[in-house]
matplotlib code that plots the C-alpha trace (Angstrom):
import matplotlib.pyplot as plt

x = [125.0, 123.8, 125.6, 124.5, 121.8, 122.1, 118.8, 119.4, 115.8, 114.1, 110.8, 111.2, 107.7, 108.2, 109.0, 107.8, 110.7, 114.1, 117.7, 120.2, 124.0, 126.0, 129.6, 131.8, 131.1, 134.9, 134.7, 132.9, 136.0, 137.2, 134.0, 134.0, 132.6, 132.2, 132.2, 135.3, 134.9, 137.7, 139.1, 137.4, 139.6, 140.1, 138.4, 135.2, 135.1, 132.3, 133.7, 130.5, 127.3, 123.9, 120.4, 118.0, 114.2, 113.7, 111.5, 112.9, 112.2, 114.1, 117.0, 117.2, 117.1, 119.7, 122.1, 121.7, 122.9, 126.2, 129.3, 130.8, 129.4, 127.9, 126.4, 123.2, 122.5, 118.9, 118.1, 114.9, 114.2, 114.2, 117.6, 120.9, 122.4, 125.8, 126.8, 125.0, 126.5, 130.0, 129.8, 128.8, 131.4, 134.2, 133.3, 134.0, 137.7, 139.7, 141.3, 144.3, 145.4, 146.1, 142.4, 139.4, 136.7, 133.2]
y = [22.6, 26.0, 28.9, 31.6, 32.3, 34.8, 35.3, 36.7, 36.0, 38.9, 37.3, 36.4, 35.2, 32.3, 29.3, 26.3, 26.4, 28.0, 27.2, 26.8, 26.8, 25.9, 26.8, 26.3, 29.3, 29.9, 31.2, 34.3, 35.2, 37.5, 39.6, 43.0, 42.8, 39.0, 36.9, 34.7, 30.9, 28.5, 26.5, 23.2, 20.1, 19.7, 16.3, 17.9, 21.2, 21.7, 24.2, 24.4, 22.3, 23.2, 22.0, 23.4, 23.5, 22.6, 24.2, 26.5, 23.8, 21.2, 23.6, 24.2, 20.5, 19.6, 22.4, 21.6, 18.1, 19.3, 17.8, 21.3, 24.7, 26.3, 29.4, 28.7, 31.0, 31.1, 32.3, 32.4, 29.1, 30.8, 32.5, 31.3, 30.9, 29.7, 32.9, 35.2, 33.4, 33.4, 37.0, 37.9, 35.5, 37.1, 40.5, 39.2, 39.2, 42.4, 43.8, 44.7, 41.7, 44.1, 45.2, 43.4, 42.2, 43.5]
z = [73.8, 72.9, 74.5, 72.1, 69.5, 66.6, 64.8, 61.4, 60.1, 58.3, 59.1, 62.8, 63.3, 60.9, 63.0, 60.9, 58.4, 59.0, 58.0, 60.9, 61.2, 64.3, 65.0, 68.0, 70.3, 70.6, 67.0, 68.5, 70.6, 67.9, 67.9, 69.5, 73.1, 73.0, 76.1, 75.8, 75.6, 76.4, 73.4, 73.0, 72.4, 68.6, 68.4, 69.8, 67.9, 65.5, 63.0, 60.9, 60.5, 59.0, 58.7, 56.2, 56.2, 59.9, 62.5, 65.1, 67.7, 65.6, 65.2, 68.9, 69.8, 67.2, 68.3, 72.0, 71.3, 69.8, 71.4, 72.2, 73.1, 70.0, 68.6, 66.7, 63.8, 62.4, 58.9, 56.8, 55.0, 51.6, 52.2, 50.6, 54.0, 53.1, 51.3, 53.8, 56.8, 55.7, 54.6, 58.2, 59.6, 57.6, 59.0, 62.6, 61.8, 62.0, 58.9, 61.1, 63.2, 66.1, 66.3, 67.7, 65.2, 64.8]

ax = plt.figure().add_subplot(projection="3d")
ax.plot(x, y, z, "-o")
ax.set_aspect("equal")
plt.show()
């Protein structure tokens, strides 16, 4: 089920073809000013999943059927989303463990 959407498309009016990633929403807990989600039981957690070259509607239907609460990330279809996504994801975590993430 979708609890959050992060739209990282540079061409936001393109809806026929996008790349999508879902992650358990609890991954966002480390982000600065994030709502805090309870931890999902380990057997239900979706650490990472992706669909490439789908419509926005297909991405939403797919993400909403996830077995745990997820954040849906949308990227342009012609973007190398894996590198981009994990570069952004890495920046969520603080350099100093005592400080909140970005």
